[in-house]
C-alpha positions as CSV (number, residue, x, y, z in Angstrom):
1,X,-19.8,-1.2,-14.9
2,X,-17.3,-3.1,-12.9
3,X,-14.4,-1.0,-11.6
4,X,-10.9,-1.8,-10.5
5,X,-10.0,0.2,-7.5
6,X,-6.5,0.6,-6.1
7,X,-6.1,1.5,-2.4
8,X,-3.0,3.1,-0.9
9,X,-1.3,2.6,2.5
10,X,-3.5,2.2,5.6
11,X,-1.2,1.9,8.6
12,X,-3.7,0.7,11.2
13,X,-6.2,3.5,10.3
14,X,-9.3,1.3,10.5
15,X,-11.8,4.1,10.9
16,X,-10.3,6.0,8.0
17,X,-10.4,2.9,5.9
18,X,-14.1,2.3,6.7
19,X,-14.9,5.9,5.7
20,X,-13.1,5.9,2.4
21,X,-14.6,2.6,1.3
22,X,-18.0,4.1,2.1
23,X,-17.2,7.2,0.1
24,X,-16.1,5.1,-2.9
25,X,-19.5,3.4,-2.9
26,X,-18.3,-0.2,-3.4
27,X,-20.3,-2.2,-5.9
28,X,-20.7,-6.0,-6.1
29,X,-18.6,-6.3,-9.2
30,X,-15.7,-4.1,-8.1
31,X,-12.2,-5.5,-8.0
32,X,-10.0,-4.1,-5.1
33,X,-6.2,-4.1,-5.3
34,X,-4.6,-3.0,-2.0
35,X,-1.0,-1.8,-2.2
36,X,0.2,-2.9,1.2
37,X,1.2,-1.5,4.6
38,X,-2.0,-2.4,6.4
39,X,-0.5,-2.3,9.9
40,X,1.8,0.0,12.0
41,X,1.0,3.5,13.0
42,X,-2.5,4.0,14.3
43,X,-4.0,1.7,17.0
44,X,-6.3,-0.6,15.0
45,X,-4.1,-2.9,12.9
46,X,-6.0,-6.0,14.1
47,X,-9.3,-4.4,13.1
48,X,-7.9,-3.4,9.7
49,X,-6.9,-7.0,8.9
50,X,-10.3,-8.3,10.0
51,X,-12.0,-5.8,7.8
52,X,-9.8,-6.7,4.8
53,X,-10.7,-10.3,5.2
54,X,-14.4,-9.4,5.4
55,X,-14.0,-7.4,2.1
56,X,-12.4,-10.4,0.5
57,X,-15.6,-12.4,1.2
58,X,-17.6,-9.8,-0.7
59,X,-15.4,-8.6,-3.5
60,X,-12.5,-9.8,-5.7
61,X,-9.5,-8.6,-3.7
62,X,-5.8,-8.6,-4.1
63,X,-3.7,-7.7,-1.1
64,X,-0.1,-6.8,-2.0
65,X,2.4,-7.2,0.8
66,X,4.2,-4.1,2.1
67,X,7.3,-3.8,4.2
68,X,5.3,-3.2,7.4
69,X,3.2,-6.3,6.7
70,X,6.4,-8.3,6.3
71,X,7.6,-7.2,9.7
72,X,4.3,-8.1,11.3
73,X,4.2,-11.4,9.4
74,X,7.6,-12.3,10.7
75,X,6.6,-11.6,14.3
76,X,3.3,-13.5,14.0
77,X,5.3,-16.5,12.8
78,X,7.4,-16.5,16.0
79,X,10.2,-14.2,15.0
80,X,12.0,-11.7,17.1
81,X,10.6,-8.2,17.5
82,X,12.7,-6.0,15.2
83,X,13.9,-2.8,16.8
84,X,13.4,-1.1,13.4
85,X,9.8,-2.3,13.4
86,X,9.2,-0.8,16.8
87,X,10.7,2.5,15.7
88,X,8.5,2.6,12.6
89,X,5.0,2.0,14.1
90,X,5.3,-1.6,15.2
91,X,4.7,-0.8,18.9
92,X,1.1,0.3,18.0
93,X,0.6,-3.1,16.2
94,X,2.0,-5.1,19.2
95,X,-0.5,-3.2,21.4
96,X,-3.3,-3.9,19.0
97,X,-2.6,-7.6,19.1
98,X,-2.5,-7.7,22.9
99,X,-6.1,-8.8,23.0
100,X,-6.0,-11.2,20.0
101,X,-6.1,-14.9,20.7
102,X,-4.0,-17.6,19.0
103,X,-6.7,-18.5,16.5
104,X,-7.1,-14.9,15.3
105,X,-3.3,-14.4,15.1
106,X,-3.0,-17.5,13.0
107,X,-5.7,-16.3,10.6
108,X,-3.8,-13.0,10.3
109,X,-0.5,-14.8,9.7
110,X,-2.2,-16.8,6.9
111,X,-3.5,-13.6,5.4
112,X,0.0,-12.2,5.2
113,X,1.4,-15.5,3.9
114,X,-1.1,-15.4,1.0
115,X,-0.3,-11.8,0.1
116,X,1.6,-11.5,-3.3
117,X,4.7,-9.3,-3.7
118,X,3.2,-7.7,-6.8
119,X,0.5,-8.1,-9.3
120,X,0.6,-7.6,-13.1
121,X,-2.7,-7.6,-15.0
122,X,-3.6,-8.4,-18.6
123,X,-3.3,-4.7,-19.6
124,X,0.4,-4.2,-18.8
125,X,-0.4,-2.6,-15.5
126,X,1.8,-3.3,-12.5
127,X,0.7,-3.1,-8.8
128,X,3.5,-3.1,-6.3
129,X,4.1,-1.7,-2.8
130,X,7.4,0.2,-3.4
131,X,9.2,-0.6,-6.7
132,X,11.8,-2.8,-8.4
133,X,15.3,-2.3,-9.8
134,X,15.7,-4.9,-12.6
135,X,15.5,-3.5,-16.1
136,X,13.9,-6.8,-17.0
137,X,11.0,-6.4,-14.6
138,X,10.0,-7.7,-11.2
139,X,10.2,-11.4,-12.3
140,X,13.9,-10.9,-12.7
141,X,14.5,-9.0,-9.5
142,X,17.5,-10.4,-7.7
143,X,16.5,-9.0,-4.3
144,X,12.8,-9.4,-3.6
145,X,13.1,-7.0,-0.6
146,X,13.2,-4.2,-3.2
147,X,9.5,-4.8,-3.7
148,X,9.1,-3.6,-0.1
149,X,11.7,-0.9,0.0
150,X,12.8,0.5,-3.4
151,X,12.2,4.2,-3.9
152,X,14.4,4.6,-7.0
153,X,11.5,3.7,-9.3
154,X,9.4,6.6,-8.0
155,X,12.4,9.0,-7.8
156,X,13.3,8.2,-11.4
157,X,9.7,9.0,-12.5
158,X,9.9,12.2,-10.6
159,X,13.2,13.2,-12.1
160,X,12.5,12.4,-15.8
161,X,8.8,13.3,-16.0
162,X,9.2,16.7,-17.6
163,X,12.6,16.1,-19.2
164,X,12.6,13.0,-21.4
165,X,9.7,11.8,-23.6
166,X,8.6,8.2,-23.5
167,X,10.1,6.4,-26.4
168,X,13.4,8.3,-26.3
169,X,16.5,6.1,-26.1
170,X,17.3,7.9,-22.9
171,X,13.9,7.0,-21.3
172,X,14.4,4.7,-18.3
173,X,13.9,1.1,-19.4
174,X,12.1,0.1,-16.2
175,X,9.3,2.6,-17.0
176,X,8.9,1.2,-20.5
177,X,8.0,-2.3,-19.3
178,X,4.5,-1.4,-18.2
179,X,1.8,1.0,-19.5
180,X,1.0,2.0,-15.9
181,X,2.5,1.3,-12.5
182,X,0.7,1.8,-9.2
183,X,2.7,2.1,-6.0
184,X,2.5,3.1,-2.4
185,X,5.3,3.3,0.2
186,X,6.5,6.9,-0.4
187,X,3.9,9.3,1.0
188,X,2.9,12.1,-1.4
189,X,2.8,14.3,1.7
190,X,6.6,14.2,1.5
191,X,6.1,16.6,-1.4
192,X,3.4,18.7,0.3
193,X,0.7,17.0,-1.8
194,X,-2.1,15.1,-0.2
195,X,-3.7,13.5,-3.2
196,X,-2.4,10.7,-5.5
197,X,0.5,11.8,-7.7
198,X,1.2,10.9,-11.3
199,X,4.7,11.1,-12.8
200,X,5.5,9.4,-16.1
201,X,3.4,6.3,-16.1
202,X,3.7,5.8,-12.3
203,X,0.8,6.6,-9.9
204,X,1.7,7.0,-6.3
205,X,-1.4,6.3,-4.1
206,X,0.2,6.6,-0.7
207,X,-1.2,9.9,0.5
208,X,0.3,9.8,4.0
209,X,-2.3,8.1,6.1
210,X,0.5,7.0,8.5
211,X,1.3,10.6,9.3
212,X,-0.9,13.7,8.6
213,X,-2.5,12.4,5.4
214,X,-5.4,10.3,4.2
215,X,-6.2,6.9,2.8
216,X,-7.0,7.1,-0.9
217,X,-8.9,4.9,-3.3
218,X,-8.5,5.4,-7.1
219,X,-10.4,4.0,-10.1
220,X,-7.5,2.9,-12.3
221,X,-9.4,3.5,-15.5
222,X,-11.1,6.9,-14.9
223,X,-8.5,8.1,-12.3
224,X,-11.4,9.3,-10.1
225,X,-10.3,9.1,-6.5
226,X,-11.9,9.2,-3.0
227,X,-10.2,10.0,0.2
228,X,-10.8,9.7,3.9
229,X,-10.5,12.6,6.3
230,X,-7.0,12.9,7.8
231,X,-6.4,9.6,9.6
232,X,-5.1,11.5,12.7
233,X,-8.5,13.0,13.3
234,X,-9.9,9.5,14.1
235,X,-7.2,8.9,16.7
236,X,-6.9,11.9,19.0
237,X,-4.0,11.6,21.4
238,X,-2.1,9.2,19.2
239,X,1.0,10.1,17.2
240,X,0.8,7.6,14.4
241,X,4.2,6.8,12.9
242,X,7.0,9.0,14.0
243,X,9.2,7.9,11.1
């Protein structure tokens, strides 16, 4: 039976990504939805993008754009190197691209250019890197940067999960727009949890691979999940992201 698998933040952890895709036992009919942040942190951002493009030749893939991907995209397009980017893992990405030629950099830029800001399927499920703020949904978002940066959607789910039943007049309108929402961006390790978290109808699949966590893949129908070993174990001597 065909599966739809959602994949959390990767942050340059190519070896961990390889391991978790092997553990998930990818099948020809699988559909893969990646939630963004493919680069910045560990030292193999170039290898990650190459691997993702290889997967897209074999499977039906959707690659959502994350905030780190947007930084890298801007740089590949000829923009200035952002100080914020360097402080949040961008230096490792710059070093990773040091051996990449113009043709490879162009292919990667085109990969980022193609990446959507979010994806909504036919079953009222939303896939987005961080969140959105409009009570009318992502299509009415005034500031698209919220798709990369917003944490209030997740914080709202955390706050009301055990307090307000769905359907109540007090239930947050944003959470009523979709049956399920799948996000990354905010590591579950912030809450001392290293597996995907579920609050209200929101699933957070960023299990901290940029820091001391793992990359996670989840079957969105069964909620079975697979994880890599700690990404840090593949990169002894590296620090990953420090913020």
